[in-house]
ZAPA-481116 format. One record per residue: residue number from 0; residue in one letter; x, y negated, z negated of N, C-alpha, C, O, CB in turn. Coordinates in steps of 0.05 Angstrom, whole numbers, plus 5000, padded with zeros to 4 digits. Each point is the difference from the previous one (the first is absolute). Glycine has a CB too. Example, Ala and Ser with C-alpha at 12.3 -4.5 7.8 and 13.67 -1.06 7.14 Angstrom:
! residues 2
+------+------+------+------+------+------+------+------+------+------+------+------+------+------+------+------+------+
: resi : resn :   nx :   ny :   nz :  cax :  cay :  caz :   cx :   cy :   cz :   ox :   oy :   oz :  cbx :  cby :  cbz :
+------+------+------+------+------+------+------+------+------+------+------+------+------+------+------+------+------+
:    0 :    A : 5264 : 5114 : 4844 : 4982 : 4976 : 5000 : 5018 : 4976 : 5000 : 5021 : 5000 : 4987 : 4941 : 5023 : 4988 :
:    1 :    S : 5031 : 4956 : 5039 : 5016 : 4976 : 4999 : 4985 : 4978 : 4986 : 5010 : 4978 : 4996 : 5014 : 5035 : 5047 :
+------+------+------+------+------+------+------+------+------+------+------+------+------+------+------+------+------+
! end
This chain:
! residues 116
+------+------+------+------+------+------+------+------+------+------+------+------+------+------+------+------+------+
: resi : resn :   nx :   ny :   nz :  cax :  cay :  caz :   cx :   cy :   cz :   ox :   oy :   oz :  cbx :  cby :  cbz :
+------+------+------+------+------+------+------+------+------+------+------+------+------+------+------+------+------+
:    0 :    M : 8467 : 4142 : 8553 : 5001 : 5015 : 4979 : 5013 : 5028 : 5012 : 4992 : 5011 : 5021 : 4966 : 4963 : 4953 :
:    1 :    E : 5059 : 5032 : 5013 : 5014 : 5028 : 5002 : 4988 : 5023 : 4991 : 4993 : 4999 : 4976 : 5043 : 4978 : 5020 :
:    2 :    I : 4958 : 5046 : 5019 : 4990 : 5026 : 4989 : 5019 : 5021 : 4994 : 5018 : 5004 : 5017 : 4945 : 4986 : 5008 :
:    3 :    N : 5037 : 5020 : 4959 : 5013 : 5021 : 4987 : 4999 : 5026 : 5022 : 4979 : 5011 : 5006 : 5007 : 4968 : 4943 :
:    4 :    P : 5038 : 5026 : 5062 : 5000 : 5027 : 5017 : 4984 : 5027 : 4988 : 4993 : 5019 : 5014 : 5055 : 4962 : 5003 :
:    5 :    L : 4948 : 5018 : 4960 : 4989 : 5025 : 4990 : 4975 : 4994 : 4999 : 4986 : 5019 : 4996 : 5049 : 4998 : 4978 :
:    6 :    M : 4952 : 4957 : 5029 : 4972 : 4996 : 4993 : 4985 : 4999 : 5031 : 4975 : 4999 : 5000 : 5035 : 4972 : 4950 :
:    7 :    K : 5002 : 5030 : 5071 : 4993 : 4998 : 5028 : 4980 : 5022 : 5008 : 5008 : 5023 : 4996 : 5037 : 4958 : 5013 :
:    8 :    G : 4931 : 5016 : 5000 : 4980 : 5020 : 5003 : 4983 : 5004 : 4981 : 4979 : 5010 : 5006 : 5048 : 5007 : 5016 :
:    9 :    M : 4979 : 4974 : 4948 : 4983 : 5014 : 4979 : 4976 : 4978 : 5001 : 5001 : 4978 : 5011 : 5038 : 5048 : 4955 :
:   10 :    H : 4942 : 4985 : 5023 : 4976 : 4984 : 4997 : 5007 : 4981 : 4976 : 5018 : 5003 : 4983 : 4947 : 5035 : 5037 :
:   11 :    V : 5015 : 4940 : 4982 : 5004 : 4969 : 4975 : 5001 : 5016 : 4974 : 5020 : 4998 : 4987 : 4947 : 4958 : 5036 :
:   12 :    L : 5012 : 5061 : 4968 : 4999 : 5012 : 4976 : 5027 : 5015 : 4993 : 5016 : 4993 : 4983 : 4934 : 5009 : 5024 :
:   13 :    D : 5052 : 5018 : 5010 : 5024 : 5018 : 5000 : 5029 : 4982 : 4995 : 5018 : 5007 : 4985 : 4954 : 5027 : 5050 :
:   14 :    A : 5028 : 4944 : 4980 : 5021 : 4980 : 4997 : 5002 : 4986 : 4980 : 5023 : 4993 : 4993 : 4975 : 5005 : 5044 :
:   15 :    T : 4980 : 4994 : 4949 : 5002 : 4987 : 4974 : 5001 : 5023 : 4975 : 5009 : 4992 : 4978 : 4964 : 4963 : 5045 :
:   16 :    R : 5021 : 5063 : 4977 : 5006 : 5023 : 4984 : 5027 : 5003 : 4999 : 5011 : 5000 : 4978 : 4950 : 5022 : 5032 :
:   17 :    F : 5053 : 4981 : 5014 : 5029 : 5004 : 5004 : 5017 : 4981 : 4984 : 5018 : 5005 : 4984 : 4973 : 5012 : 5061 :
:   18 :    A : 5000 : 4957 : 4962 : 5013 : 4984 : 4991 : 4997 : 4993 : 4967 : 5017 : 4991 : 4986 : 4983 : 4996 : 5063 :
:   19 :    A : 4979 : 5019 : 4945 : 4996 : 4997 : 4970 : 5016 : 5027 : 4989 : 5012 : 4998 : 4979 : 4937 : 4973 : 5023 :
:   20 :    E : 5050 : 5055 : 5011 : 5017 : 5016 : 4987 : 5032 : 4994 : 5001 : 5014 : 5008 : 4982 : 4948 : 5024 : 5027 :
:   21 :    N : 5048 : 4952 : 5014 : 5022 : 4995 : 4999 : 5010 : 4979 : 4980 : 5022 : 5002 : 4989 : 4974 : 5015 : 5054 :
:   22 :    D : 4985 : 4961 : 4952 : 5005 : 4982 : 4979 : 5003 : 5014 : 4971 : 5016 : 4995 : 4983 : 4959 : 4971 : 5046 :
:   23 :    D : 5006 : 5053 : 4970 : 5006 : 5014 : 4973 : 5023 : 5019 : 4995 : 5006 : 5006 : 4977 : 4949 : 4989 : 5022 :
:   24 :    L : 5055 : 5014 : 5019 : 5025 : 5013 : 5003 : 5025 : 4981 : 4993 : 5019 : 5007 : 4986 : 4957 : 5023 : 5049 :
:   25 :    V : 5020 : 4946 : 4978 : 5021 : 4985 : 4998 : 4998 : 4986 : 4972 : 5022 : 4993 : 4991 : 4982 : 5002 : 5060 :
:   26 :    H : 4979 : 5000 : 4937 : 4994 : 4993 : 4973 : 5013 : 5018 : 4980 : 5016 : 4992 : 4983 : 4943 : 4990 : 5033 :
:   27 :    R : 5032 : 5048 : 4987 : 5006 : 5021 : 4983 : 5036 : 5001 : 5002 : 5014 : 5004 : 4981 : 4932 : 5024 : 5028 :
:   28 :    S : 5062 : 4969 : 5016 : 5033 : 4998 : 5005 : 5010 : 4983 : 4985 : 5021 : 5005 : 4988 : 4979 : 5005 : 5054 :
:   29 :    M : 4985 : 4962 : 4956 : 5015 : 4981 : 4989 : 4995 : 5002 : 4971 : 5017 : 4990 : 4985 : 4982 : 4980 : 5056 :
:   30 :    S : 4982 : 5040 : 4950 : 4998 : 5002 : 4968 : 5023 : 5028 : 4989 : 5011 : 5001 : 4978 : 4926 : 4980 : 5023 :
:   31 :    H : 5065 : 5038 : 5019 : 5014 : 5020 : 4998 : 5031 : 4990 : 4993 : 5015 : 5009 : 4982 : 4949 : 5018 : 5049 :
:   32 :    D : 5044 : 4952 : 4991 : 5029 : 4987 : 4999 : 5002 : 4983 : 4977 : 5021 : 5000 : 4988 : 4985 : 4998 : 5062 :
:   33 :    A : 4975 : 4988 : 4941 : 5003 : 4983 : 4972 : 5004 : 5017 : 4980 : 5019 : 4995 : 4984 : 4952 : 4970 : 5028 :
:   34 :    D : 5012 : 5059 : 4985 : 5004 : 5020 : 4977 : 5022 : 5009 : 5002 : 5011 : 5002 : 4978 : 4951 : 5010 : 5017 :
:   35 :    R : 5051 : 4996 : 5023 : 5026 : 5016 : 5003 : 5018 : 4977 : 4996 : 5016 : 5005 : 4982 : 4970 : 5036 : 5053 :
:   36 :    L : 5018 : 4939 : 4975 : 5016 : 4978 : 4990 : 5001 : 4994 : 4971 : 5022 : 4994 : 4990 : 4969 : 4989 : 5053 :
:   37 :    R : 4983 : 5016 : 4939 : 5006 : 4999 : 4977 : 5007 : 5022 : 4983 : 5006 : 4997 : 4976 : 4970 : 4970 : 5033 :
:   38 :    E : 5023 : 5057 : 5004 : 5011 : 5027 : 4984 : 5030 : 4993 : 5002 : 5014 : 4996 : 4980 : 4949 : 5043 : 5034 :
:   39 :    V : 5046 : 4960 : 5011 : 5032 : 4999 : 5005 : 5011 : 4973 : 4982 : 5022 : 5000 : 4989 : 4974 : 5023 : 5066 :
:   40 :    S : 4989 : 4959 : 4945 : 5010 : 4972 : 4984 : 5008 : 5010 : 4971 : 5023 : 4997 : 4990 : 4940 : 4966 : 5037 :
:   41 :    V : 5013 : 5053 : 4957 : 5005 : 5010 : 4976 : 5024 : 5019 : 4997 : 5017 : 4996 : 4982 : 4937 : 4996 : 5014 :
:   42 :    E : 5048 : 5030 : 5022 : 5019 : 5015 : 5004 : 5032 : 4983 : 4996 : 5019 : 5005 : 4986 : 4942 : 5025 : 5046 :
:   43 :    F : 5035 : 4953 : 4985 : 5026 : 4982 : 5001 : 5008 : 4994 : 4973 : 5021 : 5006 : 4990 : 4967 : 4974 : 5053 :
:   44 :    E : 4990 : 5004 : 4945 : 5005 : 4992 : 4974 : 5011 : 5017 : 4977 : 5014 : 4993 : 4982 : 4954 : 4981 : 5034 :
:   45 :    S : 5020 : 5051 : 4991 : 5010 : 5024 : 4984 : 5027 : 5005 : 5004 : 5016 : 5004 : 4981 : 4944 : 5015 : 5023 :
:   46 :    L : 5046 : 4981 : 5024 : 5032 : 5006 : 5005 : 5016 : 4976 : 4991 : 5022 : 5005 : 4992 : 4969 : 5025 : 5050 :
:   47 :    F : 5001 : 4945 : 4958 : 5013 : 4978 : 4987 : 5007 : 5004 : 4970 : 5023 : 4995 : 4991 : 4953 : 4978 : 5043 :
:   48 :    V : 5003 : 5037 : 4950 : 4998 : 5004 : 4972 : 5020 : 5024 : 4994 : 5013 : 4999 : 4979 : 4939 : 4983 : 5019 :
:   49 :    K : 5050 : 5040 : 5020 : 5019 : 5020 : 4998 : 5025 : 4994 : 5001 : 5014 : 5005 : 4981 : 4958 : 5019 : 5035 :
:   50 :    I : 5038 : 4963 : 5006 : 5025 : 4991 : 5003 : 5005 : 4976 : 4977 : 5023 : 4998 : 4994 : 4976 : 5017 : 5059 :
:   51 :    M : 4987 : 4971 : 4936 : 5004 : 4987 : 4978 : 5008 : 5014 : 4973 : 5017 : 4991 : 4985 : 4955 : 4982 : 5038 :
:   52 :    L : 5013 : 5051 : 4973 : 4999 : 5016 : 4977 : 5032 : 5019 : 5008 : 5014 : 5007 : 4980 : 4920 : 4993 : 5009 :
:   53 :    D : 5071 : 5005 : 5029 : 5024 : 5015 : 5007 : 5024 : 4984 : 4998 : 5023 : 5009 : 4996 : 4952 : 5017 : 5033 :
:   54 :    S : 5017 : 4949 : 4973 : 5031 : 4982 : 4992 : 5001 : 4996 : 4975 : 5022 : 4996 : 4990 : 4983 : 4977 : 5049 :
:   55 :    M : 4973 : 5025 : 4942 : 4998 : 4999 : 4976 : 5013 : 5024 : 4982 : 5015 : 4999 : 4980 : 4944 : 4974 : 5035 :
:   56 :    R : 5030 : 5052 : 5001 : 5006 : 5027 : 4985 : 5032 : 4999 : 5005 : 5014 : 5006 : 4982 : 4937 : 5026 : 5027 :
:   57 :    A : 5063 : 4958 : 5019 : 5031 : 5001 : 5006 : 5012 : 4991 : 4975 : 5018 : 5014 : 4991 : 4980 : 4978 : 5060 :
:   58 :    T : 4996 : 4985 : 4935 : 5016 : 4992 : 4985 : 4996 : 5009 : 4969 : 5007 : 4986 : 4981 : 4996 : 4979 : 5056 :
:   59 :    L : 4986 : 5060 : 4960 : 5001 : 5016 : 4974 : 5021 : 5015 : 5004 : 5007 : 5008 : 5022 : 4947 : 4995 : 4967 :
:   60 :    T : 5059 : 5002 : 4989 : 5020 : 5018 : 4999 : 4996 : 5032 : 4998 : 4980 : 5010 : 4990 : 5037 : 4950 : 4990 :
:   61 :    D : 5000 : 5054 : 5031 : 4993 : 5031 : 4999 : 5016 : 5014 : 4976 : 5013 : 5021 : 5004 : 4979 : 4980 : 5049 :
:   62 :    D : 5008 : 4985 : 4922 : 5023 : 5011 : 4983 : 4984 : 5019 : 4981 : 4993 : 4992 : 4978 : 5042 : 4964 : 5024 :
:   63 :    T : 4959 : 5070 : 5007 : 4987 : 5024 : 4987 : 5020 : 5020 : 4997 : 5016 : 5007 : 5017 : 4940 : 4985 : 5001 :
:   64 :    L : 5039 : 5018 : 4954 : 5016 : 5028 : 4999 : 4997 : 5023 : 5024 : 5019 : 5014 : 5008 : 4975 : 4977 : 4942 :
:   65 :    I : 4980 : 5011 : 5059 : 4996 : 5018 : 5019 : 4992 : 4986 : 5026 : 4979 : 4986 : 5000 : 5010 : 5048 : 4965 :
:   66 :    P : 5028 : 4969 : 5058 : 4993 : 4986 : 5025 : 4975 : 5006 : 5014 : 4990 : 5022 : 4995 : 5055 : 4975 : 5010 :
:   67 :    K : 4942 : 4989 : 5010 : 4973 : 5003 : 5015 : 5007 : 5019 : 5017 : 5023 : 4998 : 5009 : 4958 : 4958 : 4990 :
:   68 :    N : 5005 : 5066 : 5009 : 5001 : 5016 : 5027 : 4988 : 4988 : 5019 : 4987 : 4979 : 4995 : 5014 : 5058 : 4986 :
:   69 :    S : 5000 : 4975 : 5045 : 4984 : 4983 : 5019 : 4968 : 5009 : 4998 : 4987 : 4988 : 5017 : 5057 : 5008 : 5016 :
:   70 :    G : 4942 : 5022 : 4952 : 4973 : 4998 : 4994 : 4990 : 4977 : 4986 : 4979 : 4988 : 5007 : 5025 : 5054 : 4995 :
:   71 :    E : 5014 : 4952 : 4976 : 4993 : 4984 : 4983 : 4997 : 4968 : 5013 : 4983 : 4983 : 4995 : 5040 : 5053 : 4970 :
:   72 :    K : 5002 : 4963 : 5054 : 5002 : 4974 : 5017 : 4974 : 5006 : 5017 : 4984 : 4982 : 4997 : 5072 : 5008 : 5006 :
:   73 :    L : 4937 : 5028 : 5011 : 4976 : 4997 : 5020 : 4976 : 4992 : 4984 : 4985 : 4982 : 5008 : 5033 : 5055 : 5023 :
:   74 :    F : 4977 : 4978 : 4946 : 4976 : 4993 : 4979 : 5000 : 4971 : 4995 : 4979 : 4987 : 5004 : 5024 : 5058 : 4972 :
:   75 :    E : 5019 : 4944 : 5015 : 5001 : 4975 : 4994 : 4994 : 4980 : 5023 : 4983 : 4983 : 4995 : 5048 : 5034 : 4972 :
:   76 :    D : 4979 : 4984 : 5054 : 4991 : 4987 : 5029 : 4972 : 5003 : 5002 : 4987 : 4980 : 5000 : 5054 : 5029 : 5024 :
:   77 :    M : 4949 : 5011 : 4979 : 4971 : 5004 : 5001 : 4983 : 4987 : 4977 : 4977 : 4992 : 5006 : 5035 : 5050 : 5017 :
:   78 :    L : 4998 : 4956 : 4952 : 4988 : 4986 : 4980 : 5000 : 4964 : 5003 : 4985 : 4983 : 4992 : 5030 : 5063 : 4978 :
:   79 :    Y : 5006 : 4953 : 5042 : 5002 : 4966 : 5006 : 4985 : 4996 : 5030 : 4993 : 4977 : 5007 : 5060 : 5015 : 4966 :
:   80 :    D : 4944 : 5025 : 5039 : 4981 : 4997 : 5027 : 4971 : 4998 : 4991 : 4985 : 4986 : 5014 : 5046 : 5044 : 5017 :
:   81 :    D : 4959 : 4983 : 4945 : 4975 : 4998 : 4987 : 4998 : 4974 : 4986 : 4979 : 4987 : 5001 : 5019 : 5061 : 4996 :
:   82 :    Y : 5026 : 4945 : 4989 : 4995 : 4977 : 4988 : 4998 : 4977 : 5022 : 4984 : 4981 : 4997 : 5039 : 5037 : 4961 :
:   83 :    A : 4987 : 4984 : 5056 : 5001 : 4978 : 5024 : 4973 : 4993 : 5006 : 4990 : 4978 : 4997 : 5051 : 5039 : 5023 :
:   84 :    R : 4946 : 5009 : 4993 : 4971 : 5000 : 5007 : 4981 : 4986 : 4975 : 4985 : 4980 : 5004 : 5026 : 5066 : 5028 :
:   85 :    K : 4992 : 4967 : 4945 : 4985 : 4986 : 4975 : 5001 : 4972 : 4996 : 4979 : 4987 : 4996 : 5030 : 5050 : 4984 :
:   86 :    I : 5012 : 4953 : 5021 : 5008 : 4973 : 4998 : 4993 : 4988 : 5018 : 4985 : 4981 : 4993 : 5047 : 5026 : 4986 :
:   87 :    S : 4970 : 4994 : 5046 : 4988 : 4989 : 5024 : 4969 : 4998 : 4998 : 4988 : 4978 : 5003 : 5050 : 5043 : 5024 :
:   88 :    S : 4950 : 5001 : 4967 : 4972 : 5001 : 5001 : 4988 : 4985 : 4977 : 4976 : 4993 : 5004 : 5026 : 5051 : 5019 :
:   89 :    R : 5010 : 4949 : 4952 : 4988 : 4995 : 4978 : 5009 : 4968 : 4994 : 4985 : 4983 : 4991 : 5015 : 5071 : 4994 :
:   90 :    A : 5021 : 4943 : 5020 : 5016 : 4968 : 4999 : 4993 : 4989 : 5023 : 5003 : 5011 : 5022 : 5038 : 4999 : 4953 :
:   91 :    D : 4947 : 4962 : 5022 : 4996 : 4987 : 5021 : 5024 : 4983 : 5010 : 5005 : 4977 : 4992 : 4949 : 5025 : 4992 :
:   92 :    L : 5059 : 5010 : 5031 : 5028 : 4989 : 5008 : 4998 : 4984 : 5026 : 5020 : 4986 : 5006 : 5002 : 5052 : 4972 :
:   93 :    G : 4956 : 4962 : 5039 : 4994 : 4983 : 5020 : 5018 : 5007 : 5024 : 4995 : 4985 : 5020 : 4991 : 4981 : 4947 :
:   94 :    I : 5032 : 5051 : 5037 : 5014 : 5003 : 5024 : 4983 : 5020 : 5020 : 5004 : 4999 : 5024 : 5043 : 4991 : 4950 :
:   95 :    A : 4937 : 5026 : 5016 : 4984 : 5013 : 5024 : 4980 : 4980 : 5013 : 4996 : 5002 : 5025 : 5007 : 5044 : 4953 :
:   96 :    E : 4985 : 4935 : 5009 : 4982 : 4974 : 5010 : 5015 : 4985 : 5017 : 4992 : 4992 : 5022 : 4982 : 5003 : 4936 :
:   97 :    M : 5056 : 4999 : 5030 : 5013 : 4978 : 5020 : 5007 : 5014 : 5028 : 4999 : 4987 : 5020 : 5023 : 4985 : 4939 :
:   98 :    I : 4985 : 5055 : 5043 : 5007 : 5012 : 5021 : 4974 : 5008 : 5016 : 5003 : 5003 : 5024 : 5041 : 5012 : 4952 :
:   99 :    Y : 4933 : 4988 : 5014 : 4974 : 5001 : 5014 : 4992 : 4972 : 5013 : 4995 : 4996 : 5024 : 4990 : 5042 : 4942 :
:  100 :    D : 5014 : 4945 : 5015 : 4997 : 4973 : 5014 : 5017 : 4990 : 5022 : 4991 : 4986 : 5018 : 4994 : 5005 : 4943 :
:  101 :    Q : 5048 : 5018 : 5036 : 5014 : 4994 : 5021 : 4994 : 5016 : 5027 : 5002 : 4991 : 5022 : 5030 : 4997 : 4944 :
:  102 :    L : 4959 : 5036 : 5027 : 5001 : 5019 : 5026 : 4969 : 4999 : 5011 : 4995 : 5011 : 5021 : 5046 : 5025 : 4961 :
:  103 :    E : 4940 : 4952 : 5003 : 4972 : 5003 : 5006 : 4994 : 4985 : 5026 : 4979 : 5007 : 5012 : 5009 : 4997 : 4939 :
:  104 :    G : 5025 : 4978 : 5060 : 4994 : 4985 : 5024 : 5014 : 5018 : 5024 : 4992 : 4997 : 5023 : 5006 : 4953 : 4951 :
:  105 :    A : 5020 : 5068 : 5021 : 5009 : 5014 : 5020 : 4980 : 5025 : 5011 : 5003 : 5010 : 5022 : 5043 : 4973 : 4957 :
:  106 :    L : 4936 : 5023 : 5002 : 4984 : 5022 : 5009 : 4983 : 4993 : 5029 : 4995 : 4977 : 5007 : 5002 : 5036 : 4939 :
:  107 :    P : 4996 : 5009 : 5067 : 4988 : 4993 : 5026 : 4972 : 4989 : 4995 : 4987 : 5007 : 4980 : 5041 : 5029 : 5046 :
:  108 :    G : 4961 : 4946 : 4992 : 4973 : 4986 : 4993 : 5001 : 4980 : 4984 : 4980 : 4987 : 4996 : 5001 : 5048 : 5008 :
:  109 :    S : 5045 : 4957 : 4983 : 5002 : 4975 : 4978 : 5006 : 4972 : 5018 : 5005 : 5001 : 5025 : 5018 : 5033 : 4933 :
:  110 :    A : 4975 : 4942 : 5025 : 5001 : 4974 : 5017 : 5029 : 4999 : 5009 : 5004 : 4986 : 5020 : 4959 : 4988 : 4954 :
:  111 :    L : 5055 : 5037 : 5017 : 5028 : 5003 : 5001 : 5011 : 5027 : 5012 : 5024 : 5005 : 4997 : 4975 : 4966 : 4963 :
:  112 :    D : 4988 : 5043 : 5052 : 5005 : 5027 : 5015 : 5025 : 4993 : 5017 : 5001 : 4981 : 5016 : 4947 : 5035 : 4987 :
:  113 :    I : 5071 : 5002 : 4992 : 5028 : 4994 : 5014 : 5005 : 5028 : 5019 : 5021 : 5005 : 5011 : 5002 : 4962 : 4944 :
:  114 :    S : 4956 : 5047 : 5046 : 5001 : 5026 : 5021 : 4995 : 4989 : 5031 : 5010 : 5011 : 5020 : 4967 : 5024 : 4941 :
:  115 :    S : 5007 : 4943 : 5039 : 4996 : 4990 : 5030 : 5016 : 4985 : 5013 : 4996 : 4993 : 5023 : 4968 : 5008 : 4969 :
+------+------+------+------+------+------+------+------+------+------+------+------+------+------+------+------+------+
! end
């Protein structure tokens, strides 16, 4: 049985408490990684929807009597960013879930951990 070098010279109760705290930290870290992966997956889905909306908007013609200035273009781009976030949060597109499911195995501590 291999002894952790940090636990040498500790009493049994101290070593047990250290191991329990270490396990708790590892569990919280893995939980945080999974939560962060879910957030990033949702953000990526929103980015995908934004690119799709921008492609759709590019097909519209700008045949207006008064051309848009840079402020209007910036506002319209921000508006489409918001549309993309709302569409991806309300519509069940499934892109975020697919990304999460695909990358979940690469998280540290998972069965398919690729970091080691």
